[in-house]
Backbone as CSV, one residue per row, in Angstrom:
resi,resn,N_x,N_y,N_z,CA_x,CA_y,CA_z,C_x,C_y,C_z
1,MET,0.788,-0.830,-0.157,0.217,-0.127,0.135,0.760,1.297,-0.257
2,SER,0.299,2.039,-0.831,1.022,3.601,-1.058,1.024,4.042,0.474
3,GLY,2.047,5.541,0.943,2.335,5.896,2.161,0.861,6.904,2.105
4,GLY,0.558,7.011,1.275,-1.034,8.024,1.019,-1.867,7.148,1.435
5,GLY,-2.203,5.730,1.333,-3.448,4.632,1.317,-3.761,4.773,2.473
6,GLN,-1.920,3.951,2.828,-1.724,3.647,4.914,-2.222,4.876,5.042
7,ALA,-2.120,6.892,5.314,-1.923,7.323,5.481,-4.335,7.606,6.191
8,ALA,-4.623,7.967,4.383,-5.951,8.104,4.909,-6.387,6.135,5.577
9,LEU,-6.197,5.358,5.237,-6.590,3.830,5.919,-6.709,4.328,7.490
10,THR,-5.511,4.858,7.887,-5.087,4.942,8.872,-6.594,5.841,9.427
11,GLN,-5.984,7.217,9.217,-6.553,8.392,9.376,-8.650,8.032,9.825
12,LEU,-8.969,6.623,8.523,-10.318,6.533,9.022,-10.393,6.059,9.617
13,TRP,-9.284,4.650,10.539,-9.471,3.920,11.103,-9.765,4.626,12.815
14,GLN,-8.829,5.805,12.684,-8.709,6.534,13.675,-10.476,7.567,13.405
15,GLN,-10.815,7.491,12.577,-12.780,8.198,13.517,-13.539,7.082,13.773
16,ARG,-13.095,6.180,12.730,-13.637,4.932,13.262,-13.747,4.349,14.493
17,TRP,-12.527,4.105,15.205,-12.258,3.263,16.538,-11.353,4.258,16.833
18,PRO,-12.014,5.090,17.761,-10.939,5.933,17.988,-10.221,5.019,19.634
19,SER,-11.278,4.599,20.290,-11.137,4.450,21.325,-10.003,3.055,21.157
20,CYS,-9.400,2.612,20.278,-8.601,0.999,20.061,-7.720,1.291,18.797
21,PRO,-6.207,0.972,19.053,-5.584,0.327,17.902,-5.817,-0.197,16.468
22,PRO,-4.713,0.552,16.030,-5.098,-0.590,14.745,-4.481,-2.122,14.880
23,VAL,-5.736,-2.642,15.375,-5.011,-3.415,15.426,-6.449,-4.350,15.903
24,GLY,-6.709,-5.871,14.234,-7.813,-6.197,15.271,-8.497,-6.710,15.973
25,TYR,-8.452,-7.383,16.762,-8.537,-8.643,17.384,-9.066,-7.314,18.470
26,LYS,-8.273,-6.008,18.938,-8.568,-5.574,19.540,-10.627,-5.106,19.988
27,LEU,-10.671,-5.245,18.601,-12.472,-4.463,18.495,-12.318,-4.950,19.287
28,ARG,-12.516,-6.337,19.794,-13.704,-6.797,20.399,-13.602,-6.471,22.268
29,ASP,-12.209,-6.532,22.629,-12.574,-5.189,23.999,-12.973,-4.048,23.795
30,SER,-12.673,-2.906,22.909,-12.806,-1.491,22.887,-14.279,-1.886,22.511
31,TYR,-14.954,-2.536,21.629,-16.333,-1.975,21.031,-17.125,-3.262,21.280
32,ARG,-16.736,-3.696,22.206,-18.035,-5.527,22.902,-19.124,-5.012,22.127
33,SER,-19.818,-4.478,22.165,-21.350,-4.250,21.842,-21.443,-4.411,20.700
34,VAL,-20.513,-3.698,19.435,-20.708,-3.819,18.086,-20.126,-4.880,17.786
35,TRP,-19.717,-5.265,18.186,-19.120,-7.226,17.696,-19.577,-8.411,17.213
36,VAL,-19.087,-8.274,16.832,-20.067,-9.612,15.650,-18.834,-10.429,15.061
37,ARG,-19.543,-12.131,15.411,-18.215,-13.196,14.598,-19.044,-14.132,13.907
38,PHE,-19.074,-14.152,12.752,-19.381,-15.436,11.831,-18.517,-16.797,11.573
39,HIS,-19.562,-17.225,11.654,-18.570,-19.074,12.268,-18.409,-19.314,10.075
40,SER,-17.500,-19.737,10.575,-16.833,-20.079,8.583,-17.680,-21.525,8.124
41,LEU,-17.880,-22.366,8.538,-17.343,-23.622,8.558,-18.294,-24.675,9.944
42,PRO,-19.231,-24.928,8.799,-20.350,-25.353,9.664,-20.261,-26.078,10.893
43,GLU,-20.887,-26.362,12.375,-20.719,-26.801,13.844,-19.337,-25.763,13.903
44,SER,-18.957,-24.462,13.511,-17.990,-23.889,14.386,-16.345,-24.313,14.147
45,LYS,-16.640,-25.081,12.782,-15.409,-25.789,12.686,-14.384,-24.068,12.225
46,ARG,-13.046,-24.726,12.044,-12.736,-23.178,11.988,-11.505,-22.641,11.286
47,TYR,-10.911,-23.783,10.663,-9.904,-23.858,9.460,-10.793,-25.431,8.207
48,ALA,-10.176,-24.676,7.292,-11.441,-25.742,6.142,-10.423,-26.657,5.831
49,GLU,-10.587,-27.417,5.904,-9.594,-28.767,4.945,-9.463,-29.893,3.653
50,ASP,-10.497,-29.205,3.300,-10.990,-29.589,1.153,-10.573,-28.848,0.761
51,GLU,-11.123,-28.744,-0.766,-11.545,-27.588,-1.459,-13.185,-27.949,-0.908
52,SER,-14.206,-28.786,-1.098,-15.274,-28.183,-0.625,-14.889,-27.403,1.102
53,GLU,-15.183,-27.567,1.164,-15.768,-26.765,2.772,-14.327,-25.104,2.324
54,TYR,-13.143,-25.298,1.313,-12.928,-23.817,0.968,-14.401,-23.131,0.149
55,THR,-15.170,-24.078,-0.393,-16.166,-23.472,-1.655,-17.244,-22.656,-0.676
56,VAL,-17.745,-23.747,0.755,-18.736,-23.141,1.657,-18.005,-21.897,2.019
57,VAL,-16.851,-22.053,2.759,-16.588,-20.390,3.190,-16.401,-19.716,2.843
58,LEU,-16.062,-19.622,0.989,-15.747,-18.359,0.026,-17.582,-18.477,-0.147
59,GLU,-18.091,-18.892,0.325,-19.501,-18.297,-0.446,-20.283,-18.057,0.868
60,ARG,-20.030,-18.158,1.991,-20.496,-17.679,3.757,-20.088,-16.007,3.764
61,TYR,-18.643,-15.564,3.272,-18.188,-15.300,2.646,-19.169,-14.200,2.199
62,ASN,-19.295,-14.266,0.689,-19.611,-13.384,-0.236,-21.018,-13.387,0.574
63,THR,-21.578,-13.761,0.741,-23.003,-13.527,1.581,-23.268,-13.019,2.520
64,VAL,-22.123,-12.564,3.602,-21.725,-11.699,4.202,-22.272,-10.497,3.755
65,LEU,-20.619,-10.604,3.072,-19.771,-9.039,2.376,-21.512,-8.047,1.553
66,ASP,-22.062,-9.369,1.016,-23.090,-8.512,-0.441,-24.313,-7.489,0.513
67,GLU,-24.502,-8.337,1.507,-25.297,-8.262,2.906,-24.973,-6.748,3.904
68,LEU,-23.666,-7.210,4.027,-23.440,-6.002,5.515,-22.857,-4.330,3.811
69,PHE,-22.904,-5.161,2.474,-21.228,-4.281,2.142,-22.194,-3.543,0.180
70,ALA,-22.638,-4.224,0.527,-23.830,-3.854,-1.223,-24.129,-1.850,-1.023
71,GLY,-23.202,-1.600,-2.488,-22.892,-0.958,-3.116,-21.671,0.375,-2.249
72,ALA,-21.070,-0.022,-1.373,-20.602,0.228,-0.493,-18.848,0.113,-1.036
73,ASP,-18.071,1.265,-0.575,-16.453,1.010,-0.318,-16.565,-0.280,0.429
74,VAL,-15.726,-0.874,0.396,-14.754,-2.152,1.545,-13.385,-1.590,1.975
75,HIS,-12.860,-2.110,2.508,-12.205,-1.574,3.168,-11.401,-3.288,3.098
76,VAL,-10.945,-3.780,2.807,-9.944,-5.739,4.077,-8.624,-5.053,3.959
77,ILE,-8.679,-5.735,5.794,-7.247,-5.647,6.067,-7.242,-6.918,6.206
78,THR,-5.854,-7.345,6.162,-5.319,-8.616,6.201,-3.854,-8.954,7.247
79,PRO,-4.396,-9.964,8.361,-2.871,-9.525,9.301,-1.225,-9.220,8.953
80,LEU,-0.271,-8.199,9.593,0.432,-8.696,8.922,1.600,-9.911,10.802
81,TRP,1.929,-10.746,9.904,2.166,-11.781,11.183,4.416,-11.211,11.223
82,THR,4.490,-10.722,12.710,6.295,-10.674,12.734,5.871,-11.103,13.750
83,THR,7.347,-11.689,14.116,8.276,-11.713,15.458,8.005,-10.712,17.335
84,GLU,7.697,-9.510,15.955,8.458,-8.265,17.201,6.815,-8.886,17.945
85,ALA,6.636,-7.782,19.633,5.771,-7.680,19.774,5.151,-6.103,20.172
86,GLU,5.208,-5.280,18.920,5.017,-3.693,18.741,3.874,-3.856,18.256
87,VAL,3.013,-3.336,18.265,1.990,-2.484,17.960,1.924,-1.093,17.023
88,PRO,0.978,-0.826,15.550,1.426,0.233,14.850,2.016,1.103,16.287
89,SER,1.820,2.498,16.177,1.347,3.896,16.817,0.192,4.133,15.641
90,ARG,-0.243,5.066,16.982,-1.898,5.568,16.073,-2.200,7.340,16.978
91,GLN,-2.794,7.780,15.730,-2.953,9.039,16.572,-3.771,9.583,17.613
92,ALA,-3.581,10.246,18.724,-4.550,10.287,19.772,-6.061,11.411,19.121
93,VAL,-7.172,11.238,19.397,-8.173,11.998,19.393,-8.125,13.505,18.866
94,THR,-7.092,13.690,20.273,-6.795,15.139,20.309,-5.916,15.233,19.244
95,GLY,-5.112,14.910,18.150,-3.822,15.211,16.993,-2.908,14.799,17.751
96,LYS,-2.529,14.407,19.272,-1.548,14.566,19.122,-0.817,12.511,18.166
97,THR,0.546,12.389,18.421,1.105,11.055,17.980,0.961,10.010,19.307
98,SER,1.309,9.027,19.550,1.044,8.131,20.799,1.239,7.147,20.571
99,ALA,1.551,6.152,20.962,1.751,5.320,20.663,1.197,4.104,21.998
100,PRO,1.650,3.065,21.807,0.523,2.020,22.732,1.451,1.406,23.972
101,PRO,0.804,1.530,25.575,1.760,1.346,26.320,2.499,-0.155,26.163
102,SER,3.452,-0.282,26.381,4.558,-1.374,26.342,4.426,-2.284,27.650
């Protein structure tokens, strides 16, 4: 992602989720009242093991996206895995840059 695109996405995150750093799983704690989990496979199975299960996952994801975001812009965020225990910095609501506590 370009620097301008990253800055725009960071600003959008800060507008929508000001009480949470840009770390997806932390939304569960800060925004519990709007948190939702969609199960991707029958019986809450977590990971697809074959092509037929991948097909089920794709169909379910597409159904949710179609229902929630028809005609709207959608931002897809994927996790960046690292060996570092560092959370990206974020801007506080006041406009000052802050880093999360270590």
